[in-house]
C-alpha positions in Angstrom: 5.5 -7.9 1.5 4.2 -11.4 1.0 5.2 -13.2 4.4 6.8 -16.8 3.8 4.2 -18.0 6.2 1.4 -17.6 3.6 2.7 -20.2 1.6 2.5 -24.0 2.3 6.2 -24.1 1.2 8.7 -21.7 0.6 12.2 -22.5 -0.5 14.5 -19.9 -2.0 18.2 -20.8 -2.9 21.0 -17.9 -1.6 20.1 -14.9 -0.2 17.6 -13.3 -2.5 16.4 -13.4 -6.1 15.6 -10.4 -8.0 13.9 -10.1 -11.6 11.1 -8.1 -13.2 7.9 -9.3 -15.0 4.9 -7.9 -16.6 2.4 -7.3 -14.2 -0.8 -7.6 -16.8 0.7 -10.8 -17.8 1.1 -12.0 -14.3 -2.6 -11.1 -13.4 -3.8 -12.7 -16.5 -2.0 -16.0 -15.4 -3.5 -15.9 -12.1 -6.9 -15.4 -13.3 -6.9 -17.9 -15.7 -9.7 -20.0 -14.1 -11.7 -16.8 -13.5 -11.7 -14.1 -10.7 -13.7 -16.2 -8.3 -13.8 -19.9 -8.0 -17.0 -22.1 -7.8 -18.3 -23.4 -4.5 -16.2 -26.1 -2.6 -13.1 -25.4 -5.0 -9.9 -23.4 -4.9 -7.2 -22.8 -7.2 -3.6 -24.0 -6.0 -0.6 -22.1 -7.2 3.1 -23.0 -7.4 5.8 -20.6 -8.6 9.0 -21.9 -9.8 12.2 -19.9 -11.0 15.4 -21.7 -12.0 17.7 -18.7 -12.0 19.0 -15.8 -14.2 17.6 -16.0 -17.8 15.0 -18.4 -17.0 11.2 -17.7 -17.0 8.8 -17.5 -13.9 6.8 -20.7 -14.3 3.2 -20.8 -12.5 1.5 -24.1 -12.1 -2.4 -23.6 -11.5 -4.6 -26.4 -10.6 -8.3 -26.3 -10.2 -10.7 -29.4 -10.0 -7.8 -31.6 -11.3 -7.1 -29.2 -14.3 -3.6 -28.0 -14.4 -2.3 -25.1 -16.6 1.4 -24.2 -16.9 2.1 -20.4 -17.7 5.6 -19.4 -18.3 6.4 -15.5 -17.9 9.7 -14.1 -19.3 11.8 -12.3 -16.8 13.6 -9.1 -17.5 16.3 -7.4 -15.9 15.1 -5.4 -12.6 15.1 -1.6 -12.6 17.2 0.2 -9.8 14.6 0.9 -7.1 14.2 4.7 -6.2 15.2 4.9 -2.6 13.6 7.6 -0.7 15.8 6.9 2.2 12.7 6.6 4.7 14.3 5.2 7.7 12.2 4.2 10.7 14.4 5.9 13.3 14.0 9.2 11.2 10.4 9.1 11.5 8.8 12.4 13.3 5.0 11.4 13.5 3.4 8.0 13.3 -0.3 7.1 13.8 -2.2 3.5 13.2 -5.5 3.9 12.0 -8.2 1.6 11.2 -8.6 1.6 7.5 -12.3 2.1 7.5 -11.6 5.6 8.9 -9.3 6.4 6.0 -11.7 4.9 3.4 -14.5 7.1 4.6 -12.0 9.9 4.4 -11.6 9.4 0.8 -15.5 8.9 0.1 -16.0 12.2 2.0 -13.6 14.7 0.9 -13.4 16.5 -2.5 -11.6 14.5 -4.7 -11.5 17.4 -7.3 -8.5 18.9 -5.3 -5.2 18.5 -6.7 -3.9 18.0 -3.5 -4.4 16.2 0.0 -3.1 18.3 2.9 -2.2 15.9 5.9 -1.7 17.8 9.5 -0.2 15.7 11.9 0.4 17.3 15.6 0.9 16.6 19.2 -1.9 19.0 19.7 -5.2 19.8 18.2 -6.4 19.0 15.4 -3.9 15.8 16.1 -4.8 14.4 12.5 -6.3 16.4 9.9 -7.0 15.8 6.1 -7.7 18.6 4.0 -8.7 19.2 0.6 -9.2 22.4 -1.8 -11.6 21.7 -4.6 -14.3 23.1 -6.6 -16.5 23.1 -4.1 -14.0 24.9 -1.8 -11.8 23.9 1.2 -13.0 20.5 3.3 -11.2 19.2 6.6 -11.7 15.8 8.4 -10.4 15.8 11.8 -9.5 12.7 13.9 -9.1 13.0 17.7 -6.1 11.1 19.1 -8.8 9.3 21.2 -11.0 8.3 18.4 -12.2 4.6 18.2 -10.6 4.5 14.9 -7.2 5.4 16.3 -5.2 2.4 17.1 -1.6 4.2 18.0 -0.8 8.1 18.0 3.1 9.2 18.3 3.4 12.7 17.0 6.4 14.5 18.4 5.9 17.8 16.4 3.4 19.6 14.3 3.7 18.8 10.5 1.7 20.1 7.9 2.4 18.5 4.0 0.3 18.5 0.8 0.7 15.6 -1.6 -0.8 15.1 -5.1 -3.9 13.2 -4.9 -3.0 11.7 -8.4 0.0 10.1 -6.8 -2.1 8.8 -3.8 -4.9 7.2 -5.7 -3.1 4.1 -6.8 -2.7 3.3 -3.0 -6.6 3.2 -2.6 -6.6 -0.3 -4.3 -4.7 -1.6 -1.2 -6.6 0.6 1.1 -10.0 -1.2 -0.1 -8.3 -4.7 1.0 -6.6 -3.6 4.4 -7.9 -3.8 7.8 -5.4 -1.0 9.3 -3.1 1.4 8.0 0.2 3.1 9.5 1.0 6.6 8.6 4.4 7.9 9.0 6.2 11.2 8.0 10.0 12.0 8.5 11.5 15.5 8.8 11.1 16.2 5.2 7.7 15.4 5.2 8.2 12.1 3.1 5.0 9.9 3.7 4.9 6.4 4.2 1.4 4.5 4.0 1.8 0.8 5.3 -1.2 -0.9 4.7 -1.9 -4.4 6.5 -4.1 -6.8 4.4 -5.3 -10.2 6.1 -6.2 -12.7 3.8 -9.2 -15.4 4.3 -6.7 -17.8 6.4 -6.0 -14.7 8.8 -2.4 -14.5 7.4 -1.2 -11.0 7.2 0.9 -9.2 4.3 1.6 -5.6 3.7 1.5 -3.0 0.9 3.9 -0.1 1.4 3.4 3.1 -0.4 5.9 6.1 -0.5 5.1 9.7 -1.6 7.1 13.0 -1.4 5.6 16.3 -0.7 4.3 18.6 -3.1 7.0 21.3 -3.6 4.8 23.6 -5.5 3.5 25.4 -2.4 5.0 27.9 0.0 5.0 28.1 3.6 2.5 31.1 3.4 -0.1 28.9 1.8 0.1 26.1 4.6 
């Protein structure tokens, strides 16, 4: 989610516009002047879309040089709806991202799953892995300096495939806070808050369903 305030100018005709573009092509266009600007310079971006069937046009300017990129748009895919509603959230914590980054660095990533326990009682918030070197557990008390909010109404233990969670670590690396929420079915919502150089905020939200290959006896 990129807030409108991030842009110097933001104008959309109508209620909403939806289309699909190739991500690799978009990233190539955005880095056409390189991944880092020279000291004292910055790359300005203007995006225009004239409606259905038209390309997304990017105007990039740096040091007086303007590059125009046109990216073909495609029909959008129907999004998979997890039906994750904030009113159905059972447990929610907000953690400083450095705590989760340290956890991913310390836990055994040879494990196929990451087990998450959230509880109003000890261990409060526990991350567990079951890798080649054995089981590993990392606990966060509710009064930890890394814990910004703790709202747990019942004890939940769910496992999630690490292969599905790993893509979200890109957003974790850039974020300053992460909201971790689960509903009654164990669906997981990870919302990463990212602050840019100007102090403006955007969000990356990531959903993951629990691993259904385990029995309650294994938990």
